[in-house]
Every structure is written in C-alpha cells, then in structure tokens.
ZAMARGU-4260 file (C-alpha; in steps of 0.2 Angstrom, whole numbers, plus 5000, padded with zeros to 4 digits):
<rodrens>
0) 5358/5927/5224 | 5343/5933/5236 | 5335/5921/5248 | 5315/5923/5249 | 5310/5923/5269
5) 5302/5905/5268 | 5293/5902/5282 | 5284/5921/5281 | 5279/5918/5264 | 5274/5899/5267
10) 5261/5904/5279 | 5255/5920/5271 | 5249/5908/5260 | 5241/5900/5270 | 5232/5914/5282
15) 5227/5920/5263 | 5220/5902/5259 | 5210/5905/5275 | 5203/5923/5271 | 5197/5919/5256
20) 5185/5907/5263 | 5190/5892/5255 | 5179/5879/5260 | 5183/5868/5273 | 5185/5850/5269
25) 5183/5833/5280 | 5190/5821/5272 | 5190/5801/5273 | 5204/5793/5277 | 5208/5788/5259
30) 5202/5801/5249 | 5214/5807/5236 | 5220/5825/5232 | 5209/5827/5218 | 5194/5817/5224
35) 5177/5828/5218 | 5189/5840/5204 | 5181/5831/5189 | 5162/5832/5199 | 5163/5851/5197
40) 5170/5854/5181 | 5160/5852/5166 | 5163/5837/5157 | 5179/5836/5146 | 5190/5823/5142
45) 5206/5828/5149 | 5220/5822/5158 | 5214/5813/5176 | 5228/5803/5188 | 5220/5787/5188
50) 5226/5782/5205 | 5219/5779/5221 | 5234/5774/5237 | 5246/5766/5227 | 5241/5761/5215
55) 5237/5770/5197 | 5229/5764/5183 | 5233/5775/5170 | 5250/5783/5166 | 5254/5796/5151
60) 5270/5794/5151 | 5268/5780/5136 | 5260/5792/5123 | 5250/5809/5119 | 5237/5809/5133
65) 5232/5796/5146 | 5229/5777/5143 | 5224/5763/5153 | 5242/5755/5159 | 5233/5738/5153
70) 5231/5745/5137 | 5246/5750/5134 | 5262/5739/5125 | 5277/5745/5139 | 5285/5743/5155
75) 5279/5760/5164 | 5278/5762/5184 | 5271/5773/5192 | 5274/5779/5209 | 5256/5790/5219
80) 5257/5806/5231 | 5249/5796/5244 | 5265/5784/5242 | 5276/5798/5241 | 5268/5806/5257
85) 5270/5786/5268 | 5287/5787/5264 | 5290/5809/5265 | 5299/5807/5250 | 5309/5823/5247
90) 5319/5817/5231 | 5317/5809/5217 | 5329/5796/5222 | 5316/5791/5236 | 5305/5789/5224
95) 5315/5777/5211 | 5320/5767/5225 | 5302/5757/5224 | 5307/5752/5203 | 5320/5739/5203
100) 5325/5746/5184 | 5330/5763/5189 | 5347/5764/5198 | 5354/5781/5205 | 5369/5786/5193
105) 5380/5800/5203 | 5367/5806/5214 | 5377/5815/5227 | 5371/5823/5243 | 5369/5842/5240
110) 5369/5842/5220 | 5356/5836/5205 | 5354/5817/5204 | 5353/5807/5188 | 5347/5790/5186
115) 5350/5776/5175 | 5335/5765/5168 | 5339/5747/5162 | 5354/5749/5164 | 5356/5765/5150
120) 5362/5783/5160 | 5346/5795/5157 | 5352/5812/5150 | 5346/5825/5159 | 5346/5836/5142
125) 5330/5827/5135 | 5325/5815/5149 | 5314/5824/5162 | 5299/5832/5159 | 5283/5840/5170
130) 5264/5835/5161 | 5271/5830/5147 | 5285/5845/5142 | 5303/5841/5144 | 5311/5851/5157
135) 5331/5854/5162 | 5337/5839/5170 | 5350/5849/5180 | 5337/5853/5194 | 5332/5845/5209
140) 5311/5844/5204 | 5302/5845/5220 | 5290/5833/5225 | 5275/5845/5234 | 5266/5847/5220
145) 5267/5830/5212 | 5252/5820/5209 | 5263/5806/5203 | 5280/5802/5196 | 5277/5791/5178
150) 5292/5779/5174 | 5294/5775/5154 | 5306/5760/5155 | 5312/5758/5140 | 5316/5765/5120
155) 5306/5781/5121 | 5308/5789/5102 | 5292/5791/5098 | 5285/5801/5112 | 5302/5811/5115
160) 5312/5808/5098 | 5329/5813/5103 | 5333/5806/5122 | 5346/5792/5129 | 5340/5773/5129
165) 5336/5771/5145 | 5317/5780/5144 | 5309/5795/5152 | 5306/5801/5168 | 5287/5811/5170
170) 5281/5820/5184 | 5263/5824/5185 | 5256/5841/5193 | 5241/5840/5206 | 5226/5848/5198
175) 5214/5864/5209 | 5205/5855/5222 | 5195/5859/5235 | 5208/5856/5249 | 5219/5865/5262
180) 5232/5856/5272 | 5248/5860/5280 | 5263/5847/5285 | 5275/5850/5298 | 5291/5837/5298
185) 5307/5833/5306 | 5319/5818/5305 | 5333/5811/5317 | 5347/5827/5309 | 5337/5839/5315
190) 5330/5846/5299 | 5314/5855/5300 | 5301/5856/5286 | 5285/5865/5282 | 5271/5863/5268
195) 5255/5869/5263 | 5244/5863/5252 | 5229/5876/5248 | 5216/5875/5234 | 5197/5880/5229
200) 5186/5877/5215 | 5177/5893/5211 | 5163/5901/5199 | 5144/5900/5198 | 5149/5882/5188
205) 5164/5880/5197 | 5172/5884/5183 | 5187/5892/5189 | 5203/5882/5201 | 5217/5887/5210
210) 5229/5877/5218 | 5247/5884/5228 | 5258/5873/5234 | 5273/5880/5245 | 5287/5872/5257
215) 5301/5879/5266 | 5317/5864/5273 | 5332/5868/5284 | 5342/5852/5278 | 5351/5846/5290
220) 5363/5832/5283 | 5369/5814/5290 | 5385/5821/5282 | 5397/5833/5293 | 5397/5852/5285
225) 5383/5846/5273 | 5368/5856/5278 | 5358/5867/5266 | 5339/5875/5263 | 5326/5875/5252
230) 5312/5886/5249 | 5298/5880/5236 | 5281/5887/5226 | 5268/5882/5214 | 5252/5888/5203
235) 5239/5877/5197 | 5225/5887/5189 | 5213/5882/5178 | 5199/5890/5168 | 5184/5881/5161
240) 5178/5890/5147 | 5164/5881/5140 | 5159/5861/5143 | 5172/5858/5125 | 5186/5868/5131
245) 5198/5868/5147 | 5215/5881/5151 | 5227/5876/5162 | 5242/5884/5170 | 5255/5877/5180
250) 5274/5888/5186 | 5283/5880/5197 | 5298/5890/5207 | 5310/5881/5219 | 5330/5889/5226
255) 5340/5877/5234 | 5356/5880/5242 | 5366/5865/5250 | 5386/5859/5250 | 5387/5846/5238
260) 5396/5830/5243 | 5409/5824/5232 | 5410/5805/5230 | 5426/5796/5235 | 5437/5786/5219
265) 5444/5768/5216 | 5463/5772/5228 | 5475/5767/5213 | 5462/5764/5202 | 5459/5746/5206
270) 5451/5745/5228 | 5437/5753/5237 | 5440/5764/5252 | 5440/5750/5268 | 5435/5760/5282
275) 5425/5777/5278 | 5410/5784/5286 | 5396/5789/5277 | 5397/5807/5288 | 5413/5812/5280
280) 5413/5829/5272 | 5431/5823/5262 | 5435/5843/5257 | 5430/5855/5268 | 5436/5871/5268
285) 5431/5888/5273 | 5431/5896/5258 | 5419/5883/5248 | 5401/5887/5246 | 5385/5877/5243
290) 5379/5872/5228 | 5364/5884/5223 | 5351/5877/5211 | 5336/5889/5204 | 5324/5882/5193
295) 5308/5887/5186 | 5295/5876/5177 | 5280/5886/5167 | 5266/5876/5156 | 5250/5883/5147
300) 5239/5868/5138 | 5222/5874/5132 | 5211/5856/5128 | 5196/5857/5115 | 5186/5843/5112
305) 5180/5847/5093 | 5166/5836/5092 | 5162/5818/5100 | 5175/5809/5093 | 5188/5820/5088
310) 5199/5834/5103 | 5213/5841/5103 | 5226/5852/5111 | 5241/5865/5112 | 5252/5867/5126
315) 5270/5875/5128 | 5283/5876/5140 | 5299/5882/5147 | 5309/5877/5162 | 5325/5887/5167
320) 5339/5881/5179 | 5355/5889/5186 | 5366/5880/5195 | 5380/5890/5205 | 5397/5879/5211
325) 5407/5886/5221 | 5419/5867/5226 | 5432/5860/5235 | 5433/5846/5226 | 5443/5830/5228
330) 5448/5823/5210 | 5462/5813/5206 | 5480/5811/5214 | 5498/5814/5214 | 5496/5832/5207
335) 5486/5828/5193 | 5498/5814/5185 | 5481/5802/5189 | 5461/5801/5188 | 5458/5791/5201
340) 5464/5793/5222 | 5482/5787/5229 | 5481/5768/5234 | 5485/5774/5252 | 5468/5786/5250
345) 5479/5803/5247 | 5469/5814/5233 | 5469/5830/5225 | 5461/5847/5231 | 5454/5858/5216
350) 5447/5877/5219 | 5431/5873/5207 | 5420/5884/5201 | 5404/5889/5189 | 5394/5901/5195
355) 5377/5904/5186 | 5378/5888/5174 | 5363/5891/5164 | 5350/5878/5156 | 5335/5882/5146
360) 5321/5870/5138 | 5307/5878/5130 | 5295/5866/5117 | 5278/5866/5112 | 5267/5854/5108
365) 5249/5853/5097 | 5240/5834/5095 | 5225/5830/5088 | 5216/5813/5096 | 5203/5805/5087
370) 5192/5790/5083 | 5187/5783/5066 | 5181/5766/5059 | 5188/5759/5041 | 5178/5745/5038
375) 5179/5734/5052 | 5195/5740/5059 | 5195/5753/5072 | 5206/5769/5074 | 5212/5780/5087
380) 5224/5790/5079 | 5235/5803/5087 | 5244/5816/5076 | 5257/5831/5082 | 5268/5843/5079
385) 5281/5847/5092 | 5298/5861/5090 | 5309/5863/5104 | 5327/5871/5109 | 5338/5869/5122
390) 5351/5881/5126 | 5366/5878/5138 | 5375/5896/5144 | 5390/5894/5157 | 5407/5899/5158
395) 5421/5888/5158 | 5425/5890/5176 | 5440/5887/5185 | 5449/5872/5194 | 5463/5874/5200
400) 5472/5862/5211 | 5476/5868/5228 | 5485/5854/5239 | 5481/5837/5244 | 5471/5826/5257
405) 5467/5810/5263 | 5452/5800/5264 | 5457/5793/5281 | 5469/5807/5289 | 5456/5821/5282
410) 5460/5839/5274 | 5471/5852/5280 | 5466/5870/5280 | 5470/5876/5260 | 5471/5893/5253
415) 5460/5896/5239 | 5464/5899/5222 | 5467/5919/5215 | 5461/5916/5200 | 5446/5927/5189
420) 5433/5916/5184 | 5429/5920/5163 | 5412/5924/5157 | 5399/5914/5154 | 5395/5912/5134
425) 5382/5902/5124 | 5389/5884/5123 | 5374/5872/5115 | 5361/5878/5106 | 5352/5861/5099
430) 5335/5865/5091 | 5321/5850/5087 | 5305/5850/5078 | 5298/5832/5075 | 5280/5828/5069
435) 5274/5810/5072 | 5258/5799/5074 | 5250/5785/5082 | 5236/5776/5078 | 5229/5760/5089
440) 5220/5749/5076 | 5208/5736/5083 | 5205/5722/5074 | 5194/5713/5085 | 5190/5711/5106
445) 5207/5703/5105 | 5217/5709/5092 | 5226/5728/5091 | 5241/5733/5081 | 5247/5752/5087
450) 5257/5758/5074 | 5267/5774/5074 | 5282/5785/5074 | 5291/5802/5075 | 5303/5812/5059
455) 5316/5821/5069 | 5323/5835/5064 | 5337/5841/5073 | 5351/5853/5073 | 5363/5857/5087
460) 5379/5868/5088 | 5393/5870/5100 | 5404/5885/5102 | 5420/5888/5112 | 5423/5907/5121
465) 5427/5915/5106 | 5409/5911/5100 | 5416/5900/5085 | 5407/5886/5081 | 5416/5867/5087
470) 5402/5856/5082 | 5388/5857/5071 | 5378/5843/5070 | 5363/5840/5061 | 5351/5823/5058
475) 5337/5822/5048 | 5328/5800/5055 | 5313/5791/5055 | 5311/5785/5074 | 5298/5770/5071
480) 5285/5760/5084 | 5275/5745/5083 | 5268/5734/5093 | 5255/5720/5092 | 5241/5717/5106
485) 5233/5701/5109 | 5220/5700/5122 | 5211/5684/5127 | 5202/5692/5140 | 5198/5709/5146
490) 5209/5709/5161 | 5224/5703/5151 | 5235/5710/5141 | 5251/5702/5131 | 5261/5712/5118
495) 5277/5714/5105 | 5283/5729/5101 | 5298/5738/5093 | 5305/5754/5098 | 5319/5766/5089
500) 5327/5780/5097 | 5338/5795/5094 | 5355/5795/5108 | 5363/5811/5105 | 5383/5807/5111
505) 5393/5811/5124 | 5408/5823/5128 | 5426/5816/5129 | 5434/5820/5148 | 5447/5833/5148
510) 5462/5820/5150 | 5460/5810/5135 | 5469/5813/5118 | 5452/5820/5106 | 5446/5832/5122
515) 5436/5839/5120 | 5427/5830/5106 | 5405/5825/5106 | 5403/5810/5098 | 5390/5811/5088
520) 5371/5802/5089 | 5368/5785/5087 | 5349/5775/5086 | 5346/5764/5099 | 5332/5751/5095
525) 5324/5738/5107 | 5313/5724/5105 | 5300/5721/5121 | 5287/5707/5124 | 5276/5709/5141
530) 5260/5703/5147 | 5248/5713/5160 | 5237/5705/5173 | 5224/5713/5181 | 5221/5698/5192
535) 5205/5708/5203 | 5202/5729/5202 | 5213/5731/5213 | 5229/5721/5211 | 5239/5721/5195
540) 5254/5710/5190 | 5266/5713/5174 | 5280/5703/5167 | 5291/5709/5154 | 5307/5705/5143
545) 5318/5715/5132 | 5333/5718/5124 | 5340/5733/5121 | 5354/5739/5110 | 5365/5753/5107
550) 5383/5760/5102 | 5394/5759/5114 | 5406/5774/5120 | 5421/5775/5132 | 5440/5777/5134
555) 5450/5768/5122 | 5468/5763/5131 | 5480/5766/5116 | 5497/5774/5111 | 5490/5792/5111
560) 5499/5806/5122 | 5487/5804/5135 | 5486/5786/5133 | 5467/5787/5131 | 5454/5791/5114
565) 5438/5793/5117 | 5428/5783/5105 | 5411/5777/5097 | 5415/5760/5097 | 5405/5742/5098
570) 5388/5736/5107 | 5380/5739/5124 | 5366/5725/5123 | 5354/5726/5140 | 5344/5710/5139
575) 5333/5707/5154 | 5318/5699/5161 | 5304/5714/5176 | 5292/5706/5186 | 5280/5717/5195
580) 5267/5715/5206 | 5256/5733/5211 | 5238/5736/5221 | 5230/5727/5236 | 5233/5708/5241
585) 5219/5710/5253 | 5206/5724/5259 | 5220/5725/5273 | 5237/5725/5266 | 5242/5735/5248
590) 5260/5729/5240 | 5272/5736/5224 | 5284/5722/5221 | 5298/5722/5206 | 5313/5710/5200
595) 5323/5714/5187 | 5337/5704/5181 | 5348/5713/5169 | 5364/5706/5156 | 5371/5723/5152
600) 5385/5719/5141 | 5399/5728/5129 | 5405/5720/5113 | 5415/5725/5099 | 5424/5738/5107
605) 5442/5736/5101 | 5448/5730/5121 | 5446/5713/5125 | 5448/5714/5142 | 5431/5727/5141
610) 5420/5713/5129 | 5408/5700/5138 | 5408/5711/5154 | 5393/5718/5165 | 5393/5736/5163
615) 5397/5749/5174 | 5385/5752/5190 | 5375/5739/5182 | 5367/5727/5195 | 5365/5708/5188
620) 5347/5707/5200 | 5338/5722/5210 | 5322/5719/5218 | 5311/5730/5226 | 5296/5727/5239
625) 5284/5740/5247 | 5269/5734/5260 | 5257/5745/5268 | 5245/5734/5281 | 5229/5740/5290
630) 5232/5736/5307 | 5215/5725/5313 | 5208/5733/5330 | 5215/5749/5328 | 5207/5761/5315
635) 5216/5774/5305 | 5234/5762/5308 | 5244/5756/5298 | 5264/5751/5297 | 5271/5751/5282
640) 5288/5742/5278 | 5299/5740/5260 | 5315/5730/5258 | 5327/5735/5245 | 5341/5721/5236
645) 5355/5724/5224 | 5366/5712/5217 | 5385/5719/5215 | 5389/5730/5203 | 5405/5734/5193
650) 5415/5751/5197 | 5427/5748/5181 | 5424/5740/5165 | 5434/5726/5164 | 5426/5719/5182
655) 5439/5720/5191 | 5432/5731/5206 | 5415/5726/5210 | 5404/5734/5225 | 5393/5724/5235
660) 5378/5717/5235 | 5366/5725/5248 | 5351/5722/5256 | 5344/5737/5264 | 5326/5737/5273
665) 5315/5751/5280 | 5300/5754/5292 | 5284/5765/5294 | 5270/5769/5302 | 5253/5781/5296
670) 5241/5785/5308 | 5225/5793/5303 | 5215/5803/5317 | 5202/5819/5321 | 5208/5833/5329
675) 5193/5848/5331 | 5182/5839/5317 | 5198/5836/5304 | 5208/5823/5296 | 5227/5823/5303
680) 5240/5809/5299 | 5255/5806/5310 | 5269/5796/5299 | 5285/5790/5306 | 5299/5782/5296
685) 5316/5773/5298 | 5326/5773/5282 | 5339/5761/5284 | 5333/5750/5297 | 5347/5742/5303
690) 5360/5757/5298 | 5371/5748/5283 | 5384/5753/5278 | 5387/5750/5258 | 5390/5759/5243
695) 5377/5765/5234 | 5383/5767/5217 | 5397/5770/5205 | 5390/5783/5192 | 5400/5793/5181
700) 5402/5813/5182 | 5410/5823/5164 | 5419/5805/5161 | 5425/5802/5177 | 5422/5787/5187
705) 5412/5789/5208 | 5406/5780/5220 | 5395/5786/5233 | 5389/5780/5251 | 5373/5776/5255
710) 5364/5786/5269 | 5364/5779/5287 | 5350/5773/5299 | 5339/5789/5298 | 5323/5794/5308
715) 5309/5803/5298 | 5294/5812/5310 | 5279/5822/5299 | 5259/5830/5305 | 5248/5835/5291
720) 5233/5843/5296 | 5217/5844/5283 | 5207/5861/5290
</rodrens>
C-alpha cells in the first residue's frame, strides 16, 4: 500500500484555499461550523444540524429526515462537533464516553473498534452509517469532517431492517460553508497532528458550495511498539439547482497504519491478570507489521420539493474498507490445548496474517415525505424503498503457532512461519431489499401516534475457497414499529413504543464441534417508555425505561469431541433505565450528564450456571458527566471536566470473574483569543487525570474473550487558527 505524502498534501490544500480567494471569516467565539450557510443557499427543506455548542435539538438517526428530539419517540443522543473538538476526539471511543448506555466491546489500540449499546454488541456490517447510509464498520471512521455523531439506542428495525438489537451509530458530515481553519496538535506521548478545514459558497446566488477537510497524524502510542500514522481527506459539495432542488456529494478517504495491541485472556480461564502495565506489547516481533486500514466512503444525494406539502430525496452510497493484518498474536496456551492463557501467564504466539481483507457496502434509498389531512387527523407520511448489498472478499489467511511467551517475562524473538497465504475469495454476498413507511398521525395538540414498518427481503450466501455455497439464507419479514406520544404542554413529551428488528446470527469459533456454522437470523423485540422535557430552550432532560429480548447465542458445554457446540438457545433480556440532561444550566455552565442502570440476563440457556447471570461485559450501572464552565473575569477561558463511572462487569458467562468498578476523571481548558484579527482557540486536555489503572472492556472477538487495559494519563494540546 503506497503512502501519500501527508504533510505536503495537507499544506497544498491550505494554499489552494488561499489562492482561490476564499473570503476571510471573522467568527465569534461561539459560532458553529454551519452558521450562515442556510442564509446563502436558496430556501429548501434539507437536513440541518440543529446543534449549537454541546446541545443538539434534532437528529436524523431515528427516522429518514431530521426531526426534533422532543418529538422523537426513541432514545437518541448526539455529540456535536464543538464537543468533539473540545475533548480532542480522534476515535469513536473518545466520543462514546459521553453516553452511559454505550460500552466498548473489543476495542484494542491500533485496530478498528466495536461497541455495544444497551448491552447488545453492534454488528459492523449494518450498525454504522454516514449520512444515513450504511458503511463498512470494519474501519476507523475519521471525525475531522463530522458535524455530529448520532446514536439511536435500541431496536432499529424500521430504520435499518437487518441490524443488531443495540441500535445505530450515524455520522453526519459538515456541509459547505465559508470557513478556513488549520489545527496543530500534539500529546504527551509525542504524537503530531495537522488538520485543515476549508470551505466556500460561491456563484451569483451562492448556489455552489465546497468544503475540504484533510488531516495527518503521526501516532505515538502509550504502548511500546504501538506507533503508527494516519492520513485523511474529504470533499463535500452542494449545488442548489433551483429553489426546490439541491444536489449533495460527499466523499472521504483514509489510510491508517498502526501496530495492533492484543488484549489479555483470563489466566487459566478463571483469573484476571495482575501487575501488568498498559504500556506493554505482549508479542513484539521484528517480522510483525502494522495493521493497515484503507477506507473510502462516498454518497450522492438529490433533494427536491414537489410542492408545498411533498418533498423527497434519492441517495446512493458506497463504502469500502480493506484491512491488512500481519500480527504476532498471543492466544491460548499449551501448544493450542487451551483457548485461554495459562494460570502462570504463559501464552502461545501465532503468526497471524490475513492481507487484503475487503468489506464493501452499497446502498440506494428513495424517500418521499409529505403531509395531508384525513378529516380531523393530520398526517406526516414517509414512504420509501431501499436496496443494499454487502460483500466480503478475503483470504483464509494463516494462523501458525510459532512459540510461547509470558505476560510477566516477555516474549523472545521467534521465527516467522514459513507458510503460503492462500488467495482471497468471495466469503459473503448479502443482499437486502426493503419497502418502508412511517405515518405520524396528530389527533390533537396533545396526542400523536407514530405507526410504521419495514418489509424486508434478505438473501445471503456464504462460500468456501472453492466457490461452493456453504450457507444460503432467505428471510422475508415485516418489522413493525408503533409509538404513542402525549404532550400535555409543548415542551414536555411522554411516549411509549414497540419495535422489532431482524438480527443476523453469529458464527461459531474454530474450537467448537460445529465450526464453521453460522446461526440463523432471529427477531429482537423491544418495549420502551420515555419522557423528554425542555426545561428551557437551552436545557433538555430525558428519561427512558426499556426491555429488549433476543435469542441467546453461546458456546454450550457438552459431550461433543471438542467439549462445546455453538448454539442459539434461550433468551437474553435486557431491562434498563436511562437518565440524561444536556444543555446550559446557567449562562456560564453547560453540562452533559447520563446514567444507565441495566439488568442484562440470560435465561433458558440449557446450562444452569449461565442462567440469570449478568451478560458478559455489561455493567449494571454506568454514568457519564461532562461540564464546561466559562470562567468569570477571564473572557474566552473555559474549564472543562468529565467523570465516567462503570460498575463491575462480568468477564465470564457464569459471573465467576468480573472486571472491577472504575472511576475515570478528565480535565480540560479552552482559551479563545484573537491573533492578527483572526479567531484562534487553544485547547489542553488531560485524560485519566489521576492515572487510574483499570480494565476497560471484556469484549469478544471471533468467539473468544479478551480483556483490555485502559489508557494511562495522557495530556493533549492543540491550536486552531481561523483565517
């Protein structure tokens, strides 16, 4: 993979913006990235951010167009660009720490991350979106060009059809605006960061718009031998063909290379490792290479107004991610006899190589949105169709045992495997067609009913290296969604809802008797009730209670030759309460606070010791609090702080091993000033302020459990200059 000259390309983009004569912008300290753009383009109903500072008032992730959060009968959280900048977020794991219902679920340093929402692991094939279109989740999605990140917490069958029960993550990109800025950054590990944001509206009526974001990062990890680099570039373009029609195009490209840091496994399958450091790379080998991640996401959308009551859009997108794995991977012990580390800390080392692992998602949507009356009932109707395809082309790779190491004594230099990597082939071809509708019926100023559904046609085939079909899955299913909304006053909304989704079955790990079986899809069902209250125009309070059920999948102990069979047996029931507050408490103090209490239990599994146990990696309580305070008498100076708490969470299905509860505190400072008549912002952050040593997650990958250490105290510094 050829590396682009990152610094040169970024500087050329900056100089290009200057030579184009983009108008210099003098922005007030609290100006948002999109301020002014809607005033320049002809009037048309298109997606707008609805966000100021850390508070968002609307989101699109729960439907097919932007909608006020107050009127959305679902649990939705939004992290804005302003907050991501102030926290100096580079990864989604930096963003999700603001929401108590979202948990890391196998997110090692240097590899693409995955998460769980409300205790259900997200499926990378379908849970991640950019501007409402599905993208390959096996990538590290850049944040430089994102206006906000939206999270739909809970069942999303209407919105996505085939998707994990936890919900959706939707990245919304920045739209063209008159903006020019450059950002320089570093951290206490010696990382270097450079980013630029250039945009302009032009034409006689400002009908054209362009925005370019570019970034380069030299990543110096807190883990020894865990360094890497990242290059990113994106383009956003708009063309207002008329007052009724708008064309939007977005494309982003990223390359990343970084040595992946493998997690630990339980010692003897029964004990957490102790006395280990987050700076330790378990298997440094001269022949191992950084994991390379190359991704492209692109979208074209056309919006049009048919008349005063009806409008619509068509959009199409492609997402492609290619991962090259070349790892010295610690796994199991006893020369392959056990899938966990040995009780004394010994582990086996594998030469693991899977190059050119390609995932591609293609999707097309057509949506019409209109309003009309039928007697005394007012309708807001959405009709649409969607077609999507996901393919996986990859090699079976190699995984060859080359030696042993120990978590306390290190790993000696081992020989690389002398093995030939087999050719890549089509592993998966998944196609989905859908028709969907949603009708918001308003019976009075107080009562609304939202009824909708999605008819899904799923056809999915898996193949082996000879091209033979190993699995052929076809499902035709209608997924309903129903909600009742009561608004006793305009700033208070109470709702109850029911929804279903179709979740794909997971695949068996290699060490069970029925490997490589993939379990059949199953339906997840959810009941939810909630309250949303706009205490003031700048402060929103929310509460929700929910119960979600889906089929339970696990490695069942039995008398088979391997001792385990991968089954779909019993139910996983997650019952929880979410509380949230977001906005300004006072003119000087903004907060974001969230708490989630979650009981996630398995039942009727066929293995008595697993029944009624809290599900692996799901804490019973999580809290997240963020505060931003403008210091009196010091104009432009804000101090920030956050507190994240996680109760203990199981690392085993029988609850015999738990990750300890943990408190993590972070602090920050933002100083806004003017340099040569232009706005500048200096940001300083300290993550894990008290240098807490802790286990952050006990997620699973390919059927095996791993535990990962949290990052030590890290300081970050950046300077943004608007010119």
